[in-house]
TORKOL-4160 file (C-alpha; in steps of 0.2 Angstrom, whole numbers, padded with zeros to 4 digits, m for minus):
219
<pt num="1" X="m0034" Y="0459" Z="m0198"/>
<pt num="2" X="m0042" Y="0445" Z="m0207"/>
<pt num="3" X="m0027" Y="0442" Z="m0217"/>
<pt num="4" X="m0017" Y="0441" Z="m0202"/>
<pt num="5" X="m0028" Y="0429" Z="m0193"/>
<pt num="6" X="m0029" Y="0417" Z="m0207"/>
<pt num="7" X="m0009" Y="0417" Z="m0208"/>
<pt num="8" X="m0009" Y="0412" Z="m0188"/>
<pt num="9" X="m0022" Y="0399" Z="m0193"/>
<pt num="10" X="m0011" Y="0392" Z="m0207"/>
<pt num="11" X="0004" Y="0393" Z="m0196"/>
<pt num="12" X="m0003" Y="0383" Z="m0183"/>
<pt num="13" X="m0010" Y="0369" Z="m0194"/>
<pt num="14" X="0007" Y="0367" Z="m0202"/>
<pt num="15" X="0015" Y="0366" Z="m0184"/>
<pt num="16" X="0002" Y="0354" Z="m0179"/>
<pt num="17" X="0005" Y="0344" Z="m0194"/>
<pt num="18" X="0022" Y="0341" Z="m0191"/>
<pt num="19" X="0021" Y="0339" Z="m0173"/>
<pt num="20" X="0010" Y="0325" Z="m0174"/>
<pt num="21" X="0021" Y="0317" Z="m0188"/>
<pt num="22" X="0035" Y="0317" Z="m0174"/>
<pt num="23" X="0025" Y="0308" Z="m0161"/>
<pt num="24" X="0032" Y="0291" Z="m0165"/>
<pt num="25" X="0051" Y="0288" Z="m0162"/>
<pt num="26" X="0063" Y="0282" Z="m0175"/>
<pt num="27" X="0068" Y="0264" Z="m0171"/>
<pt num="28" X="0086" Y="0265" Z="m0166"/>
<pt num="29" X="0095" Y="0259" Z="m0183"/>
<pt num="30" X="0112" Y="0250" Z="m0184"/>
<pt num="31" X="0122" Y="0238" Z="m0195"/>
<pt num="32" X="0115" Y="0220" Z="m0196"/>
<pt num="33" X="0119" Y="0208" Z="m0182"/>
<pt num="34" X="0120" Y="0189" Z="m0179"/>
<pt num="35" X="0103" Y="0181" Z="m0177"/>
<pt num="36" X="0098" Y="0177" Z="m0159"/>
<pt num="37" X="0100" Y="0158" Z="m0155"/>
<pt num="38" X="0088" Y="0151" Z="m0142"/>
<pt num="39" X="0091" Y="0138" Z="m0128"/>
<pt num="40" X="0087" Y="0121" Z="m0131"/>
<pt num="41" X="0073" Y="0122" Z="m0119"/>
<pt num="42" X="0063" Y="0136" Z="m0129"/>
<pt num="43" X="0046" Y="0132" Z="m0137"/>
<pt num="44" X="0041" Y="0136" Z="m0155"/>
<pt num="45" X="0026" Y="0146" Z="m0158"/>
<pt num="46" X="0021" Y="0148" Z="m0176"/>
<pt num="47" X="0014" Y="0164" Z="m0183"/>
<pt num="48" X="m0005" Y="0165" Z="m0185"/>
<pt num="49" X="m0005" Y="0174" Z="m0202"/>
<pt num="50" X="m0023" Y="0178" Z="m0202"/>
<pt num="51" X="m0022" Y="0189" Z="m0186"/>
<pt num="52" X="m0004" Y="0196" Z="m0189"/>
<pt num="53" X="m0002" Y="0212" Z="m0199"/>
<pt num="54" X="0010" Y="0228" Z="m0200"/>
<pt num="55" X="0001" Y="0245" Z="m0201"/>
<pt num="56" X="0011" Y="0258" Z="m0210"/>
<pt num="57" X="0008" Y="0277" Z="m0213"/>
<pt num="58" X="0018" Y="0289" Z="m0225"/>
<pt num="59" X="0017" Y="0307" Z="m0224"/>
<pt num="60" X="0020" Y="0322" Z="m0235"/>
<pt num="61" X="0018" Y="0341" Z="m0233"/>
<pt num="62" X="m0001" Y="0341" Z="m0240"/>
<pt num="63" X="m0007" Y="0325" Z="m0230"/>
<pt num="64" X="m0003" Y="0306" Z="m0228"/>
<pt num="65" X="m0009" Y="0289" Z="m0232"/>
<pt num="66" X="m0009" Y="0273" Z="m0222"/>
<pt num="67" X="m0014" Y="0254" Z="m0224"/>
<pt num="68" X="m0008" Y="0236" Z="m0219"/>
<pt num="69" X="0005" Y="0223" Z="m0226"/>
<pt num="70" X="0002" Y="0205" Z="m0221"/>
<pt num="71" X="0015" Y="0193" Z="m0212"/>
<pt num="72" X="0015" Y="0178" Z="m0223"/>
<pt num="73" X="0024" Y="0166" Z="m0211"/>
<pt num="74" X="0037" Y="0164" Z="m0196"/>
<pt num="75" X="0040" Y="0158" Z="m0179"/>
<pt num="76" X="0048" Y="0163" Z="m0162"/>
<pt num="77" X="0056" Y="0153" Z="m0149"/>
<pt num="78" X="0050" Y="0157" Z="m0132"/>
<pt num="79" X="0057" Y="0153" Z="m0114"/>
<pt num="80" X="0048" Y="0157" Z="m0099"/>
<pt num="81" X="0038" Y="0170" Z="m0109"/>
<pt num="82" X="0052" Y="0178" Z="m0116"/>
<pt num="83" X="0057" Y="0179" Z="m0135"/>
<pt num="84" X="0074" Y="0171" Z="m0137"/>
<pt num="85" X="0074" Y="0170" Z="m0156"/>
<pt num="86" X="0063" Y="0170" Z="m0172"/>
<pt num="87" X="0060" Y="0179" Z="m0189"/>
<pt num="88" X="0044" Y="0182" Z="m0201"/>
<pt num="89" X="0042" Y="0185" Z="m0218"/>
<pt num="90" X="0033" Y="0202" Z="m0225"/>
<pt num="91" X="0022" Y="0198" Z="m0240"/>
<pt num="92" X="0025" Y="0215" Z="m0249"/>
<pt num="93" X="0011" Y="0209" Z="m0262"/>
<pt num="94" X="m0002" Y="0212" Z="m0250"/>
<pt num="95" X="0003" Y="0231" Z="m0246"/>
<pt num="96" X="m0015" Y="0239" Z="m0245"/>
<pt num="97" X="m0022" Y="0257" Z="m0243"/>
<pt num="98" X="m0035" Y="0260" Z="m0232"/>
<pt num="99" X="m0037" Y="0279" Z="m0231"/>
<pt num="100" X="m0044" Y="0280" Z="m0249"/>
<pt num="101" X="m0059" Y="0269" Z="m0254"/>
<pt num="102" X="m0055" Y="0253" Z="m0262"/>
<pt num="103" X="m0066" Y="0258" Z="m0277"/>
<pt num="104" X="m0058" Y="0274" Z="m0279"/>
<pt num="105" X="m0047" Y="0274" Z="m0294"/>
<pt num="106" X="m0034" Y="0284" Z="m0282"/>
<pt num="107" X="m0032" Y="0268" Z="m0272"/>
<pt num="108" X="m0026" Y="0257" Z="m0286"/>
<pt num="109" X="m0015" Y="0272" Z="m0292"/>
<pt num="110" X="m0006" Y="0274" Z="m0275"/>
<pt num="111" X="m0005" Y="0255" Z="m0273"/>
<pt num="112" X="0003" Y="0253" Z="m0290"/>
<pt num="113" X="0015" Y="0267" Z="m0285"/>
<pt num="114" X="0020" Y="0259" Z="m0270"/>
<pt num="115" X="0024" Y="0242" Z="m0277"/>
<pt num="116" X="0033" Y="0249" Z="m0292"/>
<pt num="117" X="0052" Y="0252" Z="m0293"/>
<pt num="118" X="0050" Y="0269" Z="m0286"/>
<pt num="119" X="0047" Y="0263" Z="m0270"/>
<pt num="120" X="0047" Y="0244" Z="m0265"/>
<pt num="121" X="0050" Y="0236" Z="m0281"/>
<pt num="122" X="0039" Y="0221" Z="m0277"/>
<pt num="123" X="0041" Y="0212" Z="m0293"/>
<pt num="124" X="0060" Y="0211" Z="m0289"/>
<pt num="125" X="0058" Y="0211" Z="m0271"/>
<pt num="126" X="0041" Y="0202" Z="m0266"/>
<pt num="127" X="0046" Y="0199" Z="m0248"/>
<pt num="128" X="0054" Y="0208" Z="m0234"/>
<pt num="129" X="0061" Y="0199" Z="m0218"/>
<pt num="130" X="0062" Y="0202" Z="m0199"/>
<pt num="131" X="0075" Y="0192" Z="m0189"/>
<pt num="132" X="0077" Y="0192" Z="m0170"/>
<pt num="133" X="0094" Y="0197" Z="m0163"/>
<pt num="134" X="0089" Y="0201" Z="m0145"/>
<pt num="135" X="0078" Y="0207" Z="m0133"/>
<pt num="136" X="0082" Y="0220" Z="m0119"/>
<pt num="137" X="0075" Y="0232" Z="m0107"/>
<pt num="138" X="0077" Y="0251" Z="m0108"/>
<pt num="139" X="0068" Y="0264" Z="m0097"/>
<pt num="140" X="0056" Y="0251" Z="m0092"/>
<pt num="141" X="0051" Y="0246" Z="m0108"/>
<pt num="142" X="0054" Y="0229" Z="m0117"/>
<pt num="143" X="0065" Y="0232" Z="m0133"/>
<pt num="144" X="0065" Y="0220" Z="m0147"/>
<pt num="145" X="0080" Y="0220" Z="m0159"/>
<pt num="146" X="0081" Y="0212" Z="m0176"/>
<pt num="147" X="0088" Y="0212" Z="m0194"/>
<pt num="148" X="0075" Y="0222" Z="m0206"/>
<pt num="149" X="0079" Y="0216" Z="m0224"/>
<pt num="150" X="0068" Y="0226" Z="m0236"/>
<pt num="151" X="0073" Y="0227" Z="m0255"/>
<pt num="152" X="0091" Y="0224" Z="m0257"/>
<pt num="153" X="0097" Y="0232" Z="m0239"/>
<pt num="154" X="0097" Y="0224" Z="m0221"/>
<pt num="155" X="0098" Y="0235" Z="m0205"/>
<pt num="156" X="0096" Y="0232" Z="m0186"/>
<pt num="157" X="0082" Y="0241" Z="m0178"/>
<pt num="158" X="0076" Y="0241" Z="m0161"/>
<pt num="159" X="0058" Y="0247" Z="m0155"/>
<pt num="160" X="0047" Y="0244" Z="m0139"/>
<pt num="161" X="0035" Y="0229" Z="m0138"/>
<pt num="162" X="0023" Y="0221" Z="m0127"/>
<pt num="163" X="0020" Y="0203" Z="m0126"/>
<pt num="164" X="0005" Y="0194" Z="m0118"/>
<pt num="165" X="0004" Y="0174" Z="m0116"/>
<pt num="166" X="m0014" Y="0166" Z="m0115"/>
<pt num="167" X="m0018" Y="0158" Z="m0098"/>
<pt num="168" X="m0016" Y="0140" Z="m0106"/>
<pt num="169" X="0002" Y="0145" Z="m0115"/>
<pt num="170" X="m0006" Y="0140" Z="m0132"/>
<pt num="171" X="m0003" Y="0158" Z="m0139"/>
<pt num="172" X="0008" Y="0173" Z="m0137"/>
<pt num="173" X="0004" Y="0191" Z="m0144"/>
<pt num="174" X="0017" Y="0204" Z="m0148"/>
<pt num="175" X="0012" Y="0222" Z="m0151"/>
<pt num="176" X="0025" Y="0235" Z="m0155"/>
<pt num="177" X="0022" Y="0254" Z="m0151"/>
<pt num="178" X="0021" Y="0265" Z="m0166"/>
<pt num="179" X="0039" Y="0267" Z="m0172"/>
<pt num="180" X="0047" Y="0274" Z="m0188"/>
<pt num="181" X="0060" Y="0269" Z="m0200"/>
<pt num="182" X="0070" Y="0281" Z="m0212"/>
<pt num="183" X="0066" Y="0272" Z="m0229"/>
<pt num="184" X="0081" Y="0279" Z="m0236"/>
<pt num="185" X="0092" Y="0267" Z="m0227"/>
<pt num="186" X="0083" Y="0252" Z="m0236"/>
<pt num="187" X="0086" Y="0261" Z="m0253"/>
<pt num="188" X="0068" Y="0268" Z="m0254"/>
<pt num="189" X="0072" Y="0285" Z="m0261"/>
<pt num="190" X="0058" Y="0292" Z="m0271"/>
<pt num="191" X="0053" Y="0310" Z="m0268"/>
<pt num="192" X="0066" Y="0310" Z="m0253"/>
<pt num="193" X="0070" Y="0329" Z="m0248"/>
<pt num="194" X="0086" Y="0323" Z="m0240"/>
<pt num="195" X="0093" Y="0315" Z="m0258"/>
<pt num="196" X="0085" Y="0327" Z="m0270"/>
<pt num="197" X="0084" Y="0345" Z="m0273"/>
<pt num="198" X="0071" Y="0357" Z="m0280"/>
<pt num="199" X="0056" Y="0346" Z="m0274"/>
<pt num="200" X="0047" Y="0360" Z="m0266"/>
<pt num="201" X="0032" Y="0354" Z="m0257"/>
<pt num="202" X="0031" Y="0339" Z="m0268"/>
<pt num="203" X="0044" Y="0329" Z="m0256"/>
<pt num="204" X="0039" Y="0314" Z="m0246"/>
<pt num="205" X="0045" Y="0312" Z="m0228"/>
<pt num="206" X="0059" Y="0299" Z="m0226"/>
<pt num="207" X="0050" Y="0292" Z="m0210"/>
<pt num="208" X="0037" Y="0278" Z="m0212"/>
<pt num="209" X="0028" Y="0274" Z="m0196"/>
<pt num="210" X="0025" Y="0255" Z="m0192"/>
<pt num="211" X="0016" Y="0246" Z="m0179"/>
<pt num="212" X="0017" Y="0227" Z="m0178"/>
<pt num="213" X="0005" Y="0216" Z="m0172"/>
<pt num="214" X="0011" Y="0197" Z="m0170"/>
<pt num="215" X="0000" Y="0183" Z="m0165"/>
<pt num="216" X="0006" Y="0166" Z="m0164"/>
<pt num="217" X="0001" Y="0149" Z="m0158"/>
<pt num="218" X="0010" Y="0135" Z="m0149"/>
<pt num="219" X="0017" Y="0123" Z="m0162"/>
């Protein structure tokens, strides 16, 4: 009886883990598109790099890790509170791990692996880029679309966002919902079960969770 009970608990935990992992929806991903062009009346808002970040989370059968990456520069063109065009640069050198204490050797080990050629190969590709291609509405949500260039690949992704303007119009904040991308579409292939056989439970999920916070100030 005790053995059966433990098996049930293990099964529930397993199902719960993968259910949680799938809460975030994968961004609609297509081929790269032409960058959006703003009207001449649009106002430029420069990225406030001190307050703009991308939160990330990667998972595997036995757990997960999460951290942040800095946005190093960028701007958006805004008309009547709506983003018409823009881009921002992601500094891959700033990738950090927050779920392991900074003083723990495991922190440096994981960061080293993420920045190596196994994953993001930052020596060769020190930055990533997002370039706006359009804004639309779907199911009552604002969808931001743009070309994400990571490593040597560029794909167009669309994900839900909310924007808010300060009362005096001097700043705009954009926050995305948590969404996922399939890393293999950007040639980040290490430990992918969909690409390599015989990994057992050593595989790493293809989906990476992302959440973008972009704070901008009127130029």
